[in-house]
py3Dmol code that shows the C-alpha trace and the ligand (Angstrom):
import py3Dmol

protein = """\
ATOM      1  CA  MET A   1     150.469 146.191  92.430  1.00  0.00           C
ATOM      2  CA  MET A   2     148.294 143.727  94.323  1.00  0.00           C
ATOM      3  CA  ASN A   3     149.620 142.428  97.568  1.00  0.00           C
ATOM      4  CA  LEU A   4     149.176 138.661  97.102  1.00  0.00           C
ATOM      5  CA  PRO A   5     150.561 135.928  99.354  1.00  0.00           C
ATOM      6  CA  SER A   6     153.332 133.813  97.834  1.00  0.00           C
ATOM      7  CA  GLU A   7     151.470 130.619  98.653  1.00  0.00           C
ATOM      8  CA  VAL A   8     148.002 129.491  99.735  1.00  0.00           C
ATOM      9  CA  ARG A   9     146.471 126.264 101.046  1.00  0.00           C
ATOM     10  CA  ILE A  10     143.393 124.828  99.427  1.00  0.00           C
ATOM     11  CA  CYS A  11     141.054 122.399 101.158  1.00  0.00           C
ATOM     12  CA  GLU A  12     139.150 120.159  98.742  1.00  0.00           C
ATOM     13  CA  VAL A  13     135.508 119.957  99.894  1.00  0.00           C
ATOM     14  CA  GLY A  14     134.014 118.163  96.878  1.00  0.00           C
ATOM     15  CA  LEU A  15     133.631 114.864  98.710  1.00  0.00           C
ATOM     16  CA  ARG A  16     131.562 116.559 101.413  1.00  0.00           C
ATOM     17  CA  ASP A  17     129.966 119.832 100.311  1.00  0.00           C
ATOM     18  CA  GLY A  18     129.923 118.680  96.693  1.00  0.00           C
ATOM     19  CA  LEU A  19     128.517 115.184  96.992  1.00  0.00           C
ATOM     20  CA  GLN A  20     126.026 115.852  99.772  1.00  0.00           C
ATOM     21  CA  ASN A  21     123.575 117.406  97.332  1.00  0.00           C
ATOM     22  CA  GLU A  22     123.844 114.742  94.644  1.00  0.00           C
ATOM     23  CA  LYS A  23     121.223 112.144  93.737  1.00  0.00           C
ATOM     24  CA  VAL A  24     123.778 109.620  92.503  1.00  0.00           C
ATOM     25  CA  ILE A  25     125.952 108.501  95.404  1.00  0.00           C
ATOM     26  CA  PRO A  26     129.429 107.247  94.412  1.00  0.00           C
ATOM     27  CA  THR A  27     130.392 103.922  95.970  1.00  0.00           C
ATOM     28  CA  THR A  28     132.887 103.851  98.831  1.00  0.00           C
ATOM     29  CA  GLU A  29     135.447 102.391  96.399  1.00  0.00           C
ATOM     30  CA  GLN A  30     134.879 105.281  93.972  1.00  0.00           C
ATOM     31  CA  LYS A  31     135.249 107.801  96.809  1.00  0.00           C
ATOM     32  CA  LEU A  32     138.499 106.150  97.913  1.00  0.00           C
ATOM     33  CA  GLU A  33     139.804 106.355  94.363  1.00  0.00           C
ATOM     34  CA  ILE A  34     138.913 110.083  94.223  1.00  0.00           C
ATOM     35  CA  LEU A  35     140.605 110.622  97.597  1.00  0.00           C
ATOM     36  CA  ARG A  36     143.815 108.944  96.456  1.00  0.00           C
ATOM     37  CA  ASP A  37     143.686 110.931  93.183  1.00  0.00           C
ATOM     38  CA  LEU A  38     143.333 114.173  95.161  1.00  0.00           C
ATOM     39  CA  ILE A  39     146.317 113.336  97.340  1.00  0.00           C
ATOM     40  CA  ASP A  40     148.279 112.461  94.197  1.00  0.00           C
ATOM     41  CA  ALA A  41     147.299 115.857  92.716  1.00  0.00           C
ATOM     42  CA  GLY A  42     148.917 117.590  95.701  1.00  0.00           C
ATOM     43  CA  LEU A  43     145.993 118.287  98.023  1.00  0.00           C
ATOM     44  CA  GLN A  44     147.210 118.463 101.630  1.00  0.00           C
ATOM     45  CA  VAL A  45     143.840 119.231 103.254  1.00  0.00           C
ATOM     46  CA  ILE A  46     140.669 117.358 102.293  1.00  0.00           C
ATOM     47  CA  GLU A  47     137.179 117.454 103.780  1.00  0.00           C
ATOM     48  CA  ILE A  48     136.453 113.757 103.608  1.00  0.00           C
ATOM     49  CA  GLY A  49     132.795 113.733 104.678  1.00  0.00           C
ATOM     50  CA  SER A  50     130.574 114.355 107.655  1.00  0.00           C
ATOM     51  CA  PHE A  51     129.267 112.531 110.700  1.00  0.00           C
ATOM     52  CA  MET A  52     125.667 113.599 110.250  1.00  0.00           C
ATOM     53  CA  HIS A  53     122.895 111.063 110.756  1.00  0.00           C
ATOM     54  CA  PRO A  54     122.969 108.751 107.694  1.00  0.00           C
ATOM     55  CA  LYS A  55     119.192 109.055 107.309  1.00  0.00           C
ATOM     56  CA  ARG A  56     119.537 112.819 107.047  1.00  0.00           C
ATOM     57  CA  VAL A  57     122.580 112.834 104.750  1.00  0.00           C
ATOM     58  CA  PRO A  58     122.788 109.379 103.116  1.00  0.00           C
ATOM     59  CA  GLN A  59     125.563 110.608 100.774  1.00  0.00           C
ATOM     60  CA  MET A  60     127.899 110.786 103.797  1.00  0.00           C
ATOM     61  CA  ALA A  61     126.949 107.457 105.397  1.00  0.00           C
ATOM     62  CA  ASP A  62     130.345 105.906 104.575  1.00  0.00           C
ATOM     63  CA  THR A  63     132.513 108.676 106.081  1.00  0.00           C
ATOM     64  CA  ASP A  64     133.536 106.388 108.974  1.00  0.00           C
ATOM     65  CA  GLU A  65     134.629 103.696 106.522  1.00  0.00           C
ATOM     66  CA  LEU A  66     136.598 106.211 104.397  1.00  0.00           C
ATOM     67  CA  CYS A  67     138.390 107.463 107.524  1.00  0.00           C
ATOM     68  CA  ARG A  68     139.190 103.923 108.669  1.00  0.00           C
ATOM     69  CA  VAL A  69     140.735 102.975 105.326  1.00  0.00           C
ATOM     70  CA  MET A  70     142.664 106.239 104.947  1.00  0.00           C
ATOM     71  CA  ALA A  71     143.929 106.108 108.541  1.00  0.00           C
ATOM     72  CA  GLY A  72     145.368 102.688 107.665  1.00  0.00           C
ATOM     73  CA  GLU A  73     147.082 104.119 104.593  1.00  0.00           C
ATOM     74  CA  ASN A  74     148.435 107.039 106.664  1.00  0.00           C
ATOM     75  CA  PRO A  75     148.759 109.441 103.706  1.00  0.00           C
ATOM     76  CA  GLY A  76     150.179 112.342 105.770  1.00  0.00           C
ATOM     77  CA  VAL A  77     147.306 114.558 104.637  1.00  0.00           C
ATOM     78  CA  GLU A  78     144.855 116.398 106.859  1.00  0.00           C
ATOM     79  CA  LEU A  79     141.477 114.692 106.467  1.00  0.00           C
ATOM     80  CA  ARG A  80     138.717 116.555 108.222  1.00  0.00           C
ATOM     81  CA  ALA A  81     135.070 115.731 108.727  1.00  0.00           C
ATOM     82  CA  LEU A  82     132.141 117.955 109.534  1.00  0.00           C
ATOM     83  CA  ILE A  83     130.376 117.111 112.798  1.00  0.00           C
ATOM     84  CA  PRO A  84     127.001 118.252 114.131  1.00  0.00           C
ATOM     85  CA  ASN A  85     127.556 117.509 117.812  1.00  0.00           C
ATOM     86  CA  LEU A  86     129.217 115.342 120.452  1.00  0.00           C
ATOM     87  CA  ARG A  87     128.144 112.136 118.697  1.00  0.00           C
ATOM     88  CA  GLY A  88     130.222 113.303 115.730  1.00  0.00           C
ATOM     89  CA  VAL A  89     133.334 113.477 117.907  1.00  0.00           C
ATOM     90  CA  GLN A  90     132.627 109.958 119.152  1.00  0.00           C
ATOM     91  CA  ARG A  91     132.370 108.677 115.573  1.00  0.00           C
ATOM     92  CA  ALA A  92     135.652 110.431 114.738  1.00  0.00           C
ATOM     93  CA  ILE A  93     137.327 108.675 117.681  1.00  0.00           C
ATOM     94  CA  ASP A  94     135.914 105.293 116.630  1.00  0.00           C
ATOM     95  CA  CYS A  95     137.104 105.526 113.001  1.00  0.00           C
ATOM     96  CA  GLY A  96     140.466 107.240 113.481  1.00  0.00           C
ATOM     97  CA  CYS A  97     139.514 110.661 112.076  1.00  0.00           C
ATOM     98  CA  LYS A  98     141.981 113.250 113.412  1.00  0.00           C
ATOM     99  CA  LYS A  99     140.287 116.512 112.471  1.00  0.00           C
ATOM    100  CA  VAL A 100     136.700 117.632 112.910  1.00  0.00           C
ATOM    101  CA  LYS A 101     134.800 120.824 112.162  1.00  0.00           C
ATOM    102  CA  LEU A 102     131.752 122.206 113.914  1.00  0.00           C
ATOM    103  CA  ASN A 103     129.355 124.614 112.287  1.00  0.00           C
ATOM    104  CA  VAL A 104     127.057 127.384 113.386  1.00  0.00           C
ATOM    105  CA  SER A 105     125.073 129.780 111.266  1.00  0.00           C
ATOM    106  CA  ALA A 106     125.533 133.490 111.741  1.00  0.00           C
ATOM    107  CA  SER A 107     121.883 133.713 110.760  1.00  0.00           C
ATOM    108  CA  ARG A 108     119.682 133.068 113.753  1.00  0.00           C
ATOM    109  CA  GLN A 109     116.830 131.919 111.534  1.00  0.00           C
ATOM    110  CA  HIS A 110     119.044 129.633 109.448  1.00  0.00           C
ATOM    111  CA  ASN A 111     120.505 128.002 112.526  1.00  0.00           C
ATOM    112  CA  LEU A 112     117.020 127.355 113.845  1.00  0.00           C
ATOM    113  CA  LYS A 113     115.925 125.845 110.532  1.00  0.00           C
ATOM    114  CA  ASN A 114     119.088 123.799 110.015  1.00  0.00           C
ATOM    115  CA  LEU A 115     120.009 122.641 113.506  1.00  0.00           C
ATOM    116  CA  ASN A 116     116.824 123.372 115.414  1.00  0.00           C
ATOM    117  CA  MET A 117     118.817 125.491 117.857  1.00  0.00           C
ATOM    118  CA  THR A 118     119.615 129.150 118.321  1.00  0.00           C
ATOM    119  CA  PRO A 119     123.286 130.041 117.640  1.00  0.00           C
ATOM    120  CA  GLU A 120     123.676 130.514 121.400  1.00  0.00           C
ATOM    121  CA  GLN A 121     122.479 126.969 122.091  1.00  0.00           C
ATOM    122  CA  SER A 122     124.874 125.634 119.457  1.00  0.00           C
ATOM    123  CA  VAL A 123     127.747 127.501 121.048  1.00  0.00           C
ATOM    124  CA  ALA A 124     126.848 126.173 124.495  1.00  0.00           C
ATOM    125  CA  GLY A 125     127.280 122.649 123.151  1.00  0.00           C
ATOM    126  CA  PHE A 126     130.776 123.256 121.752  1.00  0.00           C
ATOM    127  CA  ALA A 127     132.679 122.972 125.029  1.00  0.00           C
ATOM    128  CA  ASP A 128     131.848 119.270 125.446  1.00  0.00           C
ATOM    129  CA  CYS A 129     132.912 118.553 121.848  1.00  0.00           C
ATOM    130  CA  VAL A 130     136.233 120.346 122.303  1.00  0.00           C
ATOM    131  CA  ASP A 131     136.822 118.533 125.587  1.00  0.00           C
ATOM    132  CA  LEU A 132     136.194 115.054 124.151  1.00  0.00           C
ATOM    133  CA  ALA A 133     138.121 115.772 120.948  1.00  0.00           C
ATOM    134  CA  THR A 134     141.150 117.198 122.742  1.00  0.00           C
ATOM    135  CA  LYS A 135     141.275 114.286 125.208  1.00  0.00           C
ATOM    136  CA  ASN A 136     141.450 111.948 122.217  1.00  0.00           C
ATOM    137  CA  GLY A 137     144.058 113.823 120.210  1.00  0.00           C
ATOM    138  CA  ILE A 138     141.576 115.112 117.636  1.00  0.00           C
ATOM    139  CA  GLU A 139     141.992 118.641 116.285  1.00  0.00           C
ATOM    140  CA  ILE A 140     138.795 120.648 116.277  1.00  0.00           C
ATOM    141  CA  SER A 141     137.876 123.689 114.212  1.00  0.00           C
ATOM    142  CA  GLY A 142     134.750 125.747 113.713  1.00  0.00           C
ATOM    143  CA  SER A 143     132.836 127.163 110.806  1.00  0.00           C
ATOM    144  CA  ILE A 144     130.543 130.183 110.681  1.00  0.00           C
ATOM    145  CA  SER A 145     127.962 129.821 107.962  1.00  0.00           C
ATOM    146  CA  MET A 146     126.709 132.983 106.208  1.00  0.00           C
ATOM    147  CA  PRO A 147     128.787 135.537 108.127  1.00  0.00           C
ATOM    148  CA  PHE A 148     128.511 137.926 105.170  1.00  0.00           C
ATOM    149  CA  ALA A 149     124.786 137.754 104.469  1.00  0.00           C
ATOM    150  CA  SER A 150     121.851 135.361 104.709  1.00  0.00           C
ATOM    151  CA  PRO A 151     118.685 135.036 102.610  1.00  0.00           C
ATOM    152  CA  TRP A 152     116.614 135.675 105.738  1.00  0.00           C
ATOM    153  CA  GLU A 153     118.314 138.733 107.218  1.00  0.00           C
ATOM    154  CA  GLY A 154     120.486 140.149 104.419  1.00  0.00           C
ATOM    155  CA  ARG A 155     123.812 141.482 105.716  1.00  0.00           C
ATOM    156  CA  ILE A 156     124.702 140.145 109.149  1.00  0.00           C
ATOM    157  CA  PRO A 157     125.772 142.742 111.737  1.00  0.00           C
ATOM    158  CA  GLN A 158     129.528 142.357 112.339  1.00  0.00           C
ATOM    159  CA  SER A 159     128.894 142.329 116.101  1.00  0.00           C
ATOM    160  CA  ASP A 160     126.856 139.093 115.672  1.00  0.00           C
ATOM    161  CA  VAL A 161     129.742 137.478 113.793  1.00  0.00           C
ATOM    162  CA  ASP A 162     132.302 138.706 116.315  1.00  0.00           C
ATOM    163  CA  ALA A 163     130.187 137.204 119.128  1.00  0.00           C
ATOM    164  CA  ILE A 164     130.375 133.787 117.446  1.00  0.00           C
ATOM    165  CA  ILE A 165     134.131 134.122 116.864  1.00  0.00           C
ATOM    166  CA  GLU A 166     134.542 134.971 120.542  1.00  0.00           C
ATOM    167  CA  ALA A 167     132.371 132.000 121.532  1.00  0.00           C
ATOM    168  CA  TYR A 168     134.655 129.719 119.492  1.00  0.00           C
ATOM    169  CA  LEU A 169     137.737 131.240 121.116  1.00  0.00           C
ATOM    170  CA  GLY A 170     136.033 130.880 124.488  1.00  0.00           C
ATOM    171  CA  VAL A 171     135.776 127.108 124.140  1.00  0.00           C
ATOM    172  CA  GLY A 172     139.336 126.831 122.822  1.00  0.00           C
ATOM    173  CA  ILE A 173     138.726 126.723 119.057  1.00  0.00           C
ATOM    174  CA  ASN A 174     141.078 129.005 117.158  1.00  0.00           C
ATOM    175  CA  GLU A 175     140.777 127.675 113.615  1.00  0.00           C
ATOM    176  CA  ILE A 176     137.691 129.276 112.095  1.00  0.00           C
ATOM    177  CA  SER A 177     136.120 129.100 108.653  1.00  0.00           C
ATOM    178  CA  LEU A 178     133.935 131.885 107.254  1.00  0.00           C
ATOM    179  CA  SER A 179     131.502 130.167 104.905  1.00  0.00           C
ATOM    180  CA  ASP A 180     129.493 132.101 102.340  1.00  0.00           C
ATOM    181  CA  ALA A 181     127.029 129.242 101.877  1.00  0.00           C
ATOM    182  CA  SER A 182     124.380 131.522 100.394  1.00  0.00           C
ATOM    183  CA  GLY A 183     126.778 132.984  97.805  1.00  0.00           C
ATOM    184  CA  MET A 184     125.816 136.538  98.752  1.00  0.00           C
ATOM    185  CA  ALA A 185     129.248 137.973  99.658  1.00  0.00           C
ATOM    186  CA  VAL A 186     130.888 140.566  97.402  1.00  0.00           C
ATOM    187  CA  PRO A 187     134.594 141.453  97.182  1.00  0.00           C
ATOM    188  CA  ASN A 188     134.640 144.853  98.914  1.00  0.00           C
ATOM    189  CA  GLN A 189     132.634 143.414 101.818  1.00  0.00           C
ATOM    190  CA  VAL A 190     134.918 140.367 101.978  1.00  0.00           C
ATOM    191  CA  TYR A 191     137.925 142.684 102.008  1.00  0.00           C
ATOM    192  CA  GLU A 192     136.527 144.756 104.885  1.00  0.00           C
ATOM    193  CA  ILE A 193     135.449 141.787 107.003  1.00  0.00           C
ATOM    194  CA  CYS A 194     138.718 139.917 106.446  1.00  0.00           C
ATOM    195  CA  GLN A 195     140.695 143.034 107.387  1.00  0.00           C
ATOM    196  CA  HIS A 196     138.550 143.454 110.500  1.00  0.00           C
ATOM    197  CA  VAL A 197     138.763 139.876 111.777  1.00  0.00           C
ATOM    198  CA  ARG A 198     142.474 139.545 111.010  1.00  0.00           C
ATOM    199  CA  GLU A 199     143.213 142.677 113.019  1.00  0.00           C
ATOM    200  CA  LYS A 200     140.840 141.958 115.885  1.00  0.00           C
ATOM    201  CA  TYR A 201     141.613 138.214 116.228  1.00  0.00           C
ATOM    202  CA  PRO A 202     145.226 137.690 115.111  1.00  0.00           C
ATOM    203  CA  GLN A 203     145.389 134.375 116.993  1.00  0.00           C
ATOM    204  CA  VAL A 204     142.877 132.743 114.621  1.00  0.00           C
ATOM    205  CA  SER A 205     143.827 130.486 111.717  1.00  0.00           C
ATOM    206  CA  TRP A 206     141.242 131.555 109.115  1.00  0.00           C
ATOM    207  CA  TRP A 207     139.631 129.594 106.285  1.00  0.00           C
ATOM    208  CA  LEU A 208     137.374 131.128 103.649  1.00  0.00           C
ATOM    209  CA  HIS A 209     134.653 129.132 101.916  1.00  0.00           C
ATOM    210  CA  PHE A 210     132.933 130.693  98.916  1.00  0.00           C
ATOM    211  CA  HIS A 211     130.098 129.434  96.756  1.00  0.00           C
ATOM    212  CA  ASN A 212     129.942 130.735  93.198  1.00  0.00           C
ATOM    213  CA  THR A 213     126.189 131.280  93.197  1.00  0.00           C
ATOM    214  CA  ARG A 214     126.503 134.753  91.672  1.00  0.00           C
ATOM    215  CA  GLY A 215     129.819 134.421  89.861  1.00  0.00           C
ATOM    216  CA  VAL A 216     131.962 136.355  92.335  1.00  0.00           C
ATOM    217  CA  ALA A 217     133.644 133.574  94.330  1.00  0.00           C
ATOM    218  CA  ILE A 218     136.990 133.971  92.551  1.00  0.00           C
ATOM    219  CA  ALA A 219     136.858 137.747  93.062  1.00  0.00           C
ATOM    220  CA  ASN A 220     136.051 137.162  96.741  1.00  0.00           C
ATOM    221  CA  ILE A 221     139.099 134.914  97.083  1.00  0.00           C
ATOM    222  CA  MET A 222     141.268 137.595  95.474  1.00  0.00           C
ATOM    223  CA  ALA A 223     139.861 140.213  97.879  1.00  0.00           C
ATOM    224  CA  ALA A 224     140.563 137.939 100.866  1.00  0.00           C
ATOM    225  CA  MET A 225     144.086 137.195  99.592  1.00  0.00           C
ATOM    226  CA  GLU A 226     144.745 140.911  99.342  1.00  0.00           C
ATOM    227  CA  THR A 227     144.170 141.143 103.132  1.00  0.00           C
ATOM    228  CA  GLY A 228     146.639 138.298 103.744  1.00  0.00           C
ATOM    229  CA  MET A 229     144.213 135.356 103.963  1.00  0.00           C
ATOM    230  CA  THR A 230     145.866 132.144 102.744  1.00  0.00           C
ATOM    231  CA  GLN A 231     143.418 129.246 103.322  1.00  0.00           C
ATOM    232  CA  PHE A 232     140.510 128.548 100.986  1.00  0.00           C
ATOM    233  CA  ASP A 233     137.979 125.783 100.447  1.00  0.00           C
ATOM    234  CA  ALA A 234     137.146 124.719  96.891  1.00  0.00           C
ATOM    235  CA  SER A 235     135.376 121.824  95.194  1.00  0.00           C
ATOM    236  CA  PHE A 236     136.399 119.795  92.130  1.00  0.00           C
ATOM    237  CA  GLY A 237     134.280 120.799  89.150  1.00  0.00           C
ATOM    238  CA  GLY A 238     132.565 123.463  91.264  1.00  0.00           C
ATOM    239  CA  LEU A 239     130.356 120.742  92.710  1.00  0.00           C
ATOM    240  CA  GLY A 240     127.913 121.683  95.451  1.00  0.00           C
ATOM    241  CA  GLY A 241     124.665 123.494  95.999  1.00  0.00           C
ATOM    242  CA  CYS A 242     121.538 121.781  94.760  1.00  0.00           C
ATOM    243  CA  PRO A 243     121.485 120.854  91.054  1.00  0.00           C
ATOM    244  CA  PHE A 244     117.687 120.530  91.101  1.00  0.00           C
ATOM    245  CA  VAL A 245     117.011 124.077  92.219  1.00  0.00           C
ATOM    246  CA  PRO A 246     117.194 126.599  89.348  1.00  0.00           C
ATOM    247  CA  GLY A 247     119.962 129.111  89.940  1.00  0.00           C
ATOM    248  CA  ALA A 248     121.601 127.235  92.803  1.00  0.00           C
ATOM    249  CA  ALA A 249     125.359 126.917  92.351  1.00  0.00           C
ATOM    250  CA  GLY A 250     128.154 125.065  94.003  1.00  0.00           C
ATOM    251  CA  ASN A 251     131.470 125.905  95.560  1.00  0.00           C
ATOM    252  CA  VAL A 252     134.105 127.747  93.634  1.00  0.00           C
ATOM    253  CA  SER A 253     135.826 125.112  91.494  1.00  0.00           C
ATOM    254  CA  THR A 254     139.208 123.855  92.677  1.00  0.00           C
ATOM    255  CA  GLU A 255     140.722 123.860  89.195  1.00  0.00           C
ATOM    256  CA  ASP A 256     139.597 127.467  88.594  1.00  0.00           C
ATOM    257  CA  VAL A 257     141.195 128.611  91.870  1.00  0.00           C
ATOM    258  CA  VAL A 258     144.398 126.638  91.269  1.00  0.00           C
ATOM    259  CA  HIS A 259     144.638 128.017  87.731  1.00  0.00           C
ATOM    260  CA  MET A 260     144.074 131.605  88.863  1.00  0.00           C
ATOM    261  CA  CYS A 261     146.747 131.207  91.544  1.00  0.00           C
ATOM    262  CA  MET A 262     149.154 129.563  89.087  1.00  0.00           C
ATOM    263  CA  GLU A 263     148.760 132.396  86.565  1.00  0.00           C
ATOM    264  CA  SER A 264     149.069 134.999  89.362  1.00  0.00           C
ATOM    265  CA  GLY A 265     152.286 133.603  90.806  1.00  0.00           C
ATOM    266  CA  VAL A 266     150.655 132.216  93.958  1.00  0.00           C
ATOM    267  CA  GLU A 267     151.846 128.708  94.817  1.00  0.00           C
ATOM    268  CA  THR A 268     149.219 126.042  95.705  1.00  0.00           C
ATOM    269  CA  GLY A 269     151.274 122.852  95.363  1.00  0.00           C
ATOM    270  CA  ILE A 270     148.407 121.399  93.310  1.00  0.00           C
ATOM    271  CA  ASP A 271     148.576 120.023  89.779  1.00  0.00           C
ATOM    272  CA  VAL A 272     145.735 121.726  87.893  1.00  0.00           C
ATOM    273  CA  ARG A 273     145.551 119.082  85.147  1.00  0.00           C
ATOM    274  CA  LYS A 274     145.211 116.287  87.667  1.00  0.00           C
ATOM    275  CA  ILE A 275     142.340 118.166  89.330  1.00  0.00           C
ATOM    276  CA  MET A 276     140.671 118.604  85.921  1.00  0.00           C
ATOM    277  CA  ALA A 277     140.973 114.848  85.345  1.00  0.00           C
ATOM    278  CA  ILE A 278     139.333 114.200  88.737  1.00  0.00           C
ATOM    279  CA  SER A 279     136.486 116.608  87.881  1.00  0.00           C
ATOM    280  CA  ARG A 280     135.883 114.742  84.609  1.00  0.00           C
ATOM    281  CA  LYS A 281     135.901 111.422  86.444  1.00  0.00           C
ATOM    282  CA  VAL A 282     133.377 112.687  89.007  1.00  0.00           C
ATOM    283  CA  SER A 283     131.260 114.161  86.209  1.00  0.00           C
ATOM    284  CA  ASN A 284     131.082 110.703  84.598  1.00  0.00           C
ATOM    285  CA  ILE A 285     130.152 109.050  87.890  1.00  0.00           C
ATOM    286  CA  LEU A 286     127.392 111.588  88.611  1.00  0.00           C
ATOM    287  CA  GLY A 287     126.140 111.702  85.024  1.00  0.00           C
ATOM    288  CA  HIS A 288     125.996 115.467  84.642  1.00  0.00           C
ATOM    289  CA  GLY A 289     128.228 118.362  83.611  1.00  0.00           C
ATOM    290  CA  MET A 290     130.341 120.410  85.985  1.00  0.00           C
ATOM    291  CA  ASP A 291     130.291 124.119  86.712  1.00  0.00           C
ATOM    292  CA  SER A 292     133.956 124.715  85.934  1.00  0.00           C
ATOM    293  CA  TYR A 293     135.475 127.340  83.650  1.00  0.00           C
ATOM    294  CA  LEU A 294     138.661 125.295  83.235  1.00  0.00           C
ATOM    295  CA  LEU A 295     136.757 122.226  82.033  1.00  0.00           C
ATOM    296  CA  ARG A 296     135.080 124.392  79.387  1.00  0.00           C
ATOM    297  CA  ALA A 297     138.029 126.528  78.298  1.00  0.00           C
ATOM    298  CA  GLY A 298     141.202 124.675  79.341  1.00  0.00           C
ATOM    299  CA  CYS A 299     144.285 126.305  80.863  1.00  0.00           C
ATOM    300  CA  SER A 300     145.552 129.627  79.485  1.00  0.00           C
ATOM    301  CA  SER A 301     148.916 128.016  78.795  1.00  0.00           C
ATOM    302  CA  ASP A 302     147.227 125.479  76.458  1.00  0.00           C
ATOM    303  CA  LEU A 303     146.260 128.380  74.174  1.00  0.00           C
ATOM    304  CA  LEU A 304     149.869 129.467  73.837  1.00  0.00           C
ATOM    305  CA  GLU A 305     150.895 125.955  72.807  1.00  0.00           C
ATOM    306  CA  THR A 306     148.070 125.732  70.228  1.00  0.00           C
ATOM    307  CA  ALA A 307     148.693 129.243  68.866  1.00  0.00           C
ATOM    308  CA  SER A 308     152.426 128.676  68.369  1.00  0.00           C
ATOM    309  CA  LYS A 309     151.845 125.545  66.247  1.00  0.00           C
TER     310      LYS A 309
END
"""
ligand_1 = """\
1
ZN
Zn 129.578 125.111 101.211
"""
view = py3Dmol.view(width=600, height=400)
view.addModel(protein, "pdb")
view.setStyle({"model": 0}, {"cartoon": {"style": "trace"}})
view.addModel(ligand_1, "xyz")
view.setStyle({"model": 1}, {"stick": {}})
view.zoomTo()
view.show()
């Protein structure tokens, strides 16, 4: 029998990772409606946006405004934003955002391309961010992009990943996300790495972030769950990646993960039908279909109802 946790937490990243690659940008009002829908569906952790430069990521230009409005509504939900640097922490302070996430790539070449810094230079900048965030009552976490494999190097040596984990711990960050942004991870590798990091760094609160680029994101989540991991990112409708690049795919879809958990006896606290309704709503706003098995096939339990009629 598989050794699955009795419950898991899912962070909805559709508003950030999903929308940041889209041509059509939902209005701030539409984003607020989606946010409130997500909270109503049972989401307790939501990645609300990012504090990147609005010229670089125009889809996220209203993150400050979203945080301001939601802080006023005080929904009792963890709303986190991705930050590139110290300026991101300052924006979080100014708009009332209480949780921020840094990112570094485990791929030296990717980090250079993406942030124009070596991973070591990125890490050196973290201490200031942690200091300013902590002084202002803002929780700070860290993400490691492509810890499994990158398109430039292939598999990343575990010692490189461990060095980044230790750098995060060194500056006082002990919530860490392993992000398979390139969609290259496979279940047995995920199992081994999750086992390794859980044993070596038991003080860390881990998140796993899988893209479904090659159809194995759900299997990767299962493999991670089997090691005792309980926190996963997912995106409504499987949104993410770049829809204009052939073969590029988004995050694992929230409804698919919730459904799998539901049918496997793993509690998520999330209403799968409400998530499906949100995915349809977002699909209408964006004007294209979604990469979601549930939207195509419906819930397994629907079949039973139809068959018994
Ligand atoms: Zn992602």
